[in-house]
VMD Tcl script that draws the C-alpha trace (Angstrom):
set ca {
  {-0.28 -20.20 62.54}
  {3.46 -20.87 62.11}
  {2.63 -24.26 60.59}
  {0.26 -22.61 58.14}
  {2.92 -20.07 57.23}
  {5.46 -22.81 56.56}
  {2.95 -24.71 54.40}
  {2.14 -21.62 52.33}
  {5.83 -20.85 51.90}
  {6.50 -24.38 50.68}
  {3.62 -24.14 48.21}
  {4.90 -20.82 46.86}
  {8.35 -22.32 46.38}
  {6.74 -25.24 44.53}
  {4.86 -22.81 42.28}
  {8.15 -21.08 41.48}
  {9.73 -24.42 40.63}
  {6.84 -25.24 38.30}
  {7.72 -22.13 36.35}
  {4.79 -19.78 36.86}
  {6.82 -16.67 35.86}
  {8.07 -18.47 32.75}
  {4.55 -19.57 31.85}
  {3.29 -15.98 32.04}
  {6.28 -14.82 29.96}
  {5.61 -17.43 27.26}
  {1.91 -16.50 27.18}
  {2.74 -12.82 26.79}
  {5.25 -13.55 24.03}
  {2.74 -15.76 22.22}
  {0.04 -13.08 22.45}
  {2.41 -10.41 21.15}
  {3.31 -12.58 18.18}
  {-0.30 -13.47 17.41}
  {-1.31 -9.80 17.48}
  {1.24 -9.07 14.78}
  {0.99 -9.86 11.11}
  {0.87 -13.56 10.30}
  {0.69 -13.37 6.54}
  {2.58 -15.87 4.42}
  {5.98 -14.80 3.10}
  {5.88 -13.17 -0.31}
  {7.69 -15.19 -2.95}
  {7.64 -18.67 -4.43}
  {7.63 -21.21 -1.65}
  {7.33 -24.76 -2.90}
  {5.56 -27.46 -0.89}
  {6.70 -30.49 -2.87}
  {10.06 -31.83 -1.68}
  {10.84 -33.71 -4.90}
  {10.07 -30.68 -7.06}
  {12.34 -28.55 -4.87}
  {15.24 -30.99 -5.30}
  {14.70 -31.10 -9.06}
  {14.75 -27.32 -9.26}
  {17.85 -27.16 -7.06}
  {19.59 -29.58 -9.42}
  {18.52 -27.65 -12.54}
  {19.48 -24.22 -11.15}
  {22.57 -25.26 -9.18}
  {21.23 -23.89 -5.88}
  {20.73 -25.32 -2.40}
  {17.24 -25.86 -1.00}
  {16.22 -23.68 1.94}
  {13.78 -26.06 3.70}
  {11.72 -24.33 6.38}
  {10.11 -26.60 9.00}
  {7.44 -24.45 10.63}
  {4.16 -24.39 12.54}
  {2.64 -21.42 10.79}
  {-0.60 -21.04 12.78}
  {0.52 -21.82 16.34}
  {4.29 -21.33 16.74}
  {5.03 -17.77 17.86}
  {8.73 -18.00 16.95}
  {7.81 -19.26 13.48}
  {5.63 -16.18 13.05}
  {8.48 -13.93 14.16}
  {10.84 -15.68 11.74}
  {8.46 -15.20 8.82}
  {7.42 -11.63 9.65}
  {10.82 -10.23 10.63}
  {13.03 -12.07 8.14}
  {11.46 -14.31 5.51}
  {8.84 -11.81 4.33}
  {11.37 -8.97 4.05}
  {12.66 -7.83 0.68}
  {16.29 -8.24 1.72}
  {15.84 -11.96 2.27}
  {13.59 -12.46 -0.77}
  {16.07 -10.77 -3.10}
  {18.85 -13.00 -1.81}
  {16.65 -16.10 -2.05}
  {15.70 -15.44 -5.67}
  {19.37 -15.48 -6.62}
  {20.77 -18.17 -4.37}
  {18.08 -20.48 -2.93}
  {15.17 -22.76 -3.75}
  {12.53 -22.14 -1.08}
  {10.66 -25.11 0.39}
  {8.07 -24.72 3.13}
  {7.18 -27.77 5.23}
  {4.30 -26.74 7.46}
  {2.99 -28.55 10.56}
  {-0.19 -26.62 11.41}
  {-2.39 -27.23 14.41}
  {-5.04 -28.71 12.12}
  {-3.26 -30.83 9.51}
  {-6.58 -32.09 8.17}
  {-6.72 -28.87 6.17}
  {-3.71 -30.03 4.15}
  {-3.79 -32.58 1.32}
  {-2.98 -36.07 2.52}
  {0.19 -36.26 0.44}
  {1.59 -33.12 2.13}
  {0.81 -34.46 5.61}
  {2.55 -37.75 4.81}
  {5.50 -36.09 3.06}
  {6.08 -33.67 5.95}
  {5.82 -36.42 8.55}
  {8.43 -38.45 6.69}
  {10.77 -35.48 6.27}
  {10.50 -34.52 9.93}
  {11.69 -38.01 10.87}
  {14.37 -38.14 8.18}
  {16.01 -34.87 9.21}
  {15.47 -35.29 12.95}
  {13.48 -32.09 13.44}
  {12.85 -31.50 17.13}
  {11.48 -27.96 17.20}
  {10.16 -25.10 15.12}
  {11.21 -23.07 13.30}
  {14.13 -25.02 11.86}
  {15.72 -24.18 8.52}
  {17.79 -26.83 6.77}
  {19.99 -26.10 3.76}
  {19.93 -29.13 1.49}
  {21.90 -30.17 -1.55}
  {20.12 -31.22 -4.74}
  {20.54 -34.81 -3.50}
  {18.70 -34.03 -0.27}
  {21.82 -34.12 1.90}
  {22.11 -31.69 4.82}
  {24.51 -28.84 4.10}
  {23.81 -26.80 7.23}
  {21.06 -25.99 9.71}
  {19.77 -22.66 10.91}
  {16.70 -21.04 12.43}
  {15.39 -17.76 13.76}
  {18.01 -15.14 14.57}
  {17.29 -11.62 15.84}
  {18.16 -8.30 14.17}
  {16.24 -8.74 10.94}
  {16.69 -9.82 7.34}
  {20.09 -8.43 6.35}
  {22.06 -9.93 9.27}
  {20.31 -13.21 8.53}
  {21.33 -13.00 4.87}
  {24.92 -12.45 6.02}
  {24.55 -15.52 8.23}
  {23.35 -17.59 5.24}
  {26.20 -16.30 3.05}
  {28.63 -17.56 5.68}
  {26.98 -20.98 5.72}
  {27.04 -21.25 1.93}
  {30.70 -20.23 1.69}
  {32.04 -22.81 4.14}
  {29.32 -25.38 4.86}
  {30.26 -28.52 6.81}
  {29.25 -31.09 4.20}
  {26.71 -33.70 5.22}
  {26.43 -32.65 8.87}
  {24.32 -30.06 10.68}
  {26.06 -26.79 11.46}
  {24.87 -26.98 15.07}
  {24.34 -30.02 17.29}
  {20.59 -30.44 17.71}
  {21.03 -31.00 21.46}
  {23.15 -27.90 22.09}
  {21.94 -24.66 23.68}
  {22.71 -22.82 20.43}
  {20.52 -25.18 18.44}
  {17.65 -24.78 20.87}
  {17.90 -20.99 20.66}
  {18.17 -21.01 16.86}
  {15.44 -23.51 16.18}
  {13.02 -22.27 18.81}
  {12.61 -25.76 20.16}
  {12.85 -24.38 23.69}
  {9.52 -22.72 22.90}
  {8.11 -26.10 22.34}
  {6.60 -27.94 19.54}
  {2.95 -28.95 19.41}
  {3.68 -32.24 21.16}
  {4.62 -30.39 24.41}
  {1.34 -28.49 24.67}
  {-0.41 -31.20 26.75}
  {2.42 -30.95 29.29}
  {1.95 -27.18 29.53}
  {-1.78 -27.68 30.08}
  {-1.11 -30.21 32.86}
  {1.36 -27.83 34.49}
  {-1.15 -24.97 34.34}
  {-3.83 -27.14 35.97}
  {-1.42 -28.10 38.76}
  {-0.56 -24.45 39.35}
  {-4.23 -23.43 39.49}
  {-5.02 -26.28 41.90}
  {-2.22 -25.24 44.24}
  {-3.29 -21.60 44.16}
  {-6.86 -22.63 45.00}
  {-5.56 -24.80 47.85}
  {-3.57 -21.89 49.31}
  {-6.62 -19.65 49.08}
  {-8.89 -22.18 50.81}
  {-6.34 -22.80 53.57}
  {-6.11 -19.06 54.20}
  {-9.91 -18.77 54.39}
  {-10.07 -21.72 56.80}
  {-7.42 -20.17 59.04}
  {-9.24 -16.82 59.16}
  {-12.60 -18.48 59.87}
  {-11.11 -20.61 62.65}
  {-9.41 -17.66 64.31}
  {-12.70 -15.70 64.33}
  {-14.65 -18.64 65.70}
  {-12.26 -19.36 68.56}
  {-11.64 -15.73 69.45}
  {-8.92 -14.62 71.83}
  {-8.25 -16.83 74.84}
  {-9.02 -15.28 78.21}
  {-6.47 -16.02 80.94}
  {-7.66 -15.66 84.60}
  {-5.24 -15.55 87.46}
  {-6.42 -16.77 90.86}
}
mol new
graphics top color blue
foreach p $ca { graphics top sphere $p radius 0.5 }
foreach p [lrange $ca 0 end-1] q [lrange $ca 1 end] { graphics top cylinder $p $q radius 0.2 }
display resetview
């Protein structure tokens, strides 16, 4: 039985390495977000990139371009519900921003073809690696700064944006896209749609290993009952 114990221990360690606790945590977080409100932010969100740049030029404002997955990304839902739909943000945006929403839903066939193509091109142009990502753009389409979801609600986020607009690093992202800060701000650590097949494969591996452990345990119990205790006779 010691060999069986060692095998089960090794399998449990492998399950831990595959991230079973993290998978359950992500599932719980996603369910919590999906149970909340998922309504669109109130206010005028443009979908046409060129129109947004024209308005930014006419009004002398930067474009707040939101790259989001509105119907599948739990952190995008949190961003919209906790910050972008709140009156504190909307009041600030009406005075200081042109709002542009670039959505990457799970079923893009529900969008007009020109939006799908425009959003694909913009994702490549601005190097978007995760959702949600907010990019502040000049009227010429140049990056002024990058941002994303931050906790504590609308007013702290407005203060964050005021800081970016006062002293923006011209032409470069505020945060390196590969840094830990960028991953936390953009939510890319919570994966974009392209990583979902990998999560499915990992879940299947985990389930297979759990089934294997269960079957090995059943086999060991059945074998021990069949053999029974050994009788030792002394002459």
